VEXTORLUM-781863 format. One record per residue: x, y, z of N, C-alpha, C in turn; chain. Coordinates in Angstrom, 3 decimals, padded with zeros to 6 digits. Example, Ala and Ser with C-alpha at 12.3 -4.5 7.8 and 13.67 -1.06 7.14 Angstrom:
[[013.190 -005.690 007.800] [012.300 -004.500 007.800] [013.200 -003.300 007.800] "A"]
[[012.850 -002.250 007.080] [013.670 -001.060 007.140] [012.900 000.030 007.870] "A"]
% end
This chain:
[[029.953 021.051 -014.269] [028.541 021.195 -014.556] [028.261 020.862 -016.023] "A"]
[[027.171 020.186 -016.260] [026.769 019.886 -017.626] [025.532 020.703 -017.952] "A"]
[[025.493 021.158 -019.164] [024.328 021.939 -019.606] [023.216 020.979 -020.000] "A"]
[[022.038 021.228 -019.493] [020.895 020.397 -019.846] [020.193 020.991 -021.066] "A"]
[[019.643 020.119 -021.883] [018.903 020.554 -023.056] [017.563 021.124 -022.602] "A"]
[[017.228 022.331 -023.073] [015.916 022.882 -022.708] [014.797 021.958 -023.166] "A"]
[[013.710 021.990 -022.438] [012.594 021.084 -022.695] [012.018 021.260 -024.095] "A"]
[[011.927 022.502 -024.573] [011.324 022.745 -025.884] [012.228 022.374 -027.048] "A"]
[[013.467 022.049 -026.802] [014.385 021.673 -027.880] [014.364 020.175 -028.167] "A"]
[[013.705 019.416 -027.337] [013.665 017.966 -027.549] [012.720 017.638 -028.703] "A"]
[[013.131 016.750 -029.601] [012.297 016.388 -030.755] [010.940 015.809 -030.353] "A"]
[[010.892 015.101 -029.232] [009.641 014.494 -028.781] [008.572 015.569 -028.543] "A"]
[[008.955 016.682 -027.963] [007.984 017.741 -027.671] [007.547 018.474 -028.936] "A"]
[[008.461 018.633 -029.899] [008.072 019.244 -031.174] [007.081 018.349 -031.916] "A"]
[[007.262 017.051 -031.807] [006.329 016.112 -032.435] [004.945 016.243 -031.799] "A"]
[[004.894 016.357 -030.492] [003.608 016.515 -029.798] [002.939 017.820 -030.204] "A"]
[[003.714 018.891 -030.274] [003.159 020.196 -030.668] [002.638 020.138 -032.099] "A"]
[[003.403 019.545 -033.009] [002.959 019.423 -034.404] [001.702 018.566 -034.516] "A"]
[[001.637 017.490 -033.742] [000.457 016.621 -033.777] [-000.774 017.369 -033.264] "A"]
[[-000.618 018.141 -032.202] [-001.750 018.911 -031.678] [-002.212 019.974 -032.669] "A"]
[[-001.280 020.683 -033.272] [-001.652 021.705 -034.259] [-002.300 021.080 -035.498] "A"]
[[-001.774 019.956 -035.935] [-002.362 019.270 -037.090] [-003.769 018.774 -036.774] "A"]
[[-003.971 018.278 -035.565] [-005.305 017.828 -035.160] [-006.274 018.990 -035.115] "A"]
[[-005.827 020.113 -034.578] [-006.670 021.297 -034.512] [-007.028 021.784 -035.910] "A"]
[[-006.066 021.797 -036.810] [-006.326 022.190 -038.192] [-007.295 021.218 -038.859] "A"]
[[-007.116 019.927 -038.616] [-008.025 018.925 -039.184] [-009.444 019.095 -038.687] "A"]
[[-009.607 019.372 -037.409] [-010.948 019.603 -036.858] [-011.566 020.850 -037.482] "A"]
[[-010.753 021.891 -037.677] [-011.247 023.112 -038.307] [-011.709 022.884 -039.737] "A"]
[[-010.947 022.112 -040.495] [-011.323 021.804 -041.877] [-012.609 020.981 -041.900] "A"]
[[-012.711 019.990 -041.029] [-013.928 019.178 -040.955] [-015.135 020.036 -040.596] "A"]
[[-014.978 020.917 -039.633] [-016.061 021.805 -039.229] [-016.474 022.716 -040.390] "A"]
[[-015.499 023.233 -041.119] [-015.795 024.077 -042.273] [-016.562 023.322 -043.346] "A"]
[[-016.176 022.080 -043.605] [-016.895 021.270 -044.593] [-018.329 021.001 -044.158] "A"]
[[-018.531 020.754 -042.863] [-019.893 020.537 -042.371] [-020.741 021.802 -042.513] "A"]
[[-020.151 022.960 -042.273] [-020.877 024.226 -042.437] [-021.253 024.428 -043.902] "A"]
[[-020.307 024.193 -044.809] [-020.599 024.350 -046.240] [-021.687 023.388 -046.691] "A"]
[[-021.664 022.169 -046.187] [-022.697 021.192 -046.529] [-024.065 021.664 -046.049] "A"]
[[-024.121 022.230 -044.851] [-025.385 022.738 -044.314] [-025.891 023.893 -045.159] "A"]
[[-025.005 024.827 -045.515] [-025.416 025.953 -046.352] [-025.941 025.470 -047.695] "A"]
[[-025.270 024.494 -048.274] [-025.706 023.988 -049.576] [-027.086 023.335 -049.484] "A"]
[[-027.289 022.565 -048.434] [-028.559 021.866 -048.275] [-029.702 022.851 -048.051] "A"]
[[-029.528 023.791 -047.141] [-030.568 024.771 -046.892] [-030.705 025.748 -048.045] "A"]
[[-029.621 025.987 -048.766] [-029.656 026.899 -049.900] [-030.602 026.414 -050.980] "A"]
[[-030.583 025.123 -051.289] [-031.467 024.591 -052.323] [-032.926 024.716 -051.920] "A"]
[[-033.239 024.403 -050.684] [-034.615 024.489 -050.205] [-035.080 025.937 -050.228] "A"]
[[-034.253 026.838 -049.754] [-034.634 028.249 -049.719] [-034.773 028.818 -051.123] "A"]
[[-033.899 028.423 -052.046] [-033.998 028.903 -053.422] [-035.290 028.441 -054.077] "A"]
[[-035.655 027.194 -053.867] [-036.896 026.679 -054.447] [-038.117 027.388 -053.858] "A"]
[[-038.106 027.597 -052.549] [-039.216 028.288 -051.892] [-039.321 029.717 -052.391] "A"]
[[-038.203 030.406 -052.501] [-038.203 031.784 -052.972] [-038.696 031.855 -054.422] "A"]
[[-038.250 030.941 -055.269] [-038.691 030.925 -056.659] [-040.197 030.669 -056.747] "A"]
[[-040.715 029.797 -055.899] [-042.148 029.517 -055.883] [-042.925 030.772 -055.485] "A"]
[[-042.446 031.504 -054.482] [-043.109 032.742 -054.071] [-043.103 033.777 -055.192] "A"]
[[-041.981 033.911 -055.865] [-041.905 034.884 -056.963] [-042.872 034.501 -058.072] "A"]
[[-042.937 033.212 -058.400] [-043.880 032.752 -059.426] [-045.315 033.047 -059.012] "A"]
[[-045.651 032.857 -057.733] [-047.002 033.154 -057.240] [-047.286 034.651 -057.331] "A"]
[[-046.300 035.492 -057.013] [-046.496 036.944 -057.100] [-046.739 037.367 -058.555] "A"]
[[-045.985 036.764 -059.468] [-046.160 037.094 -060.896] [-047.531 036.655 -061.359] "A"]
[[-047.978 035.467 -060.953] [-049.311 034.984 -061.346] [-050.399 035.899 -060.809] "A"]
[[-050.266 036.355 -059.560] [-051.263 037.255 -058.973] [-051.277 038.598 -059.688] "A"]
[[-050.116 039.076 -060.069] [-050.031 040.376 -060.724] [-050.637 040.337 -062.109] "A"]
[[-050.539 039.206 -062.806] [-051.072 039.073 -064.164] [-052.593 038.987 -064.162] "A"]
[[-053.183 038.531 -063.080] [-054.647 038.386 -063.060] [-055.343 039.593 -062.501] "A"]
% end
């Protein structure tokens, strides 16, 4: 009888597993960058709007 190499010990399968994990990590990083970009874009608009409201409140309070 000859001993067969277990399926998970073959280098080909480790390469496939590493490629899948690397792809998943890459998708996660891309998704994170898109989220940060969205926050930055909406953050500027919201900051300007909030500053405008505060300026209007100060103007109303002074008069």
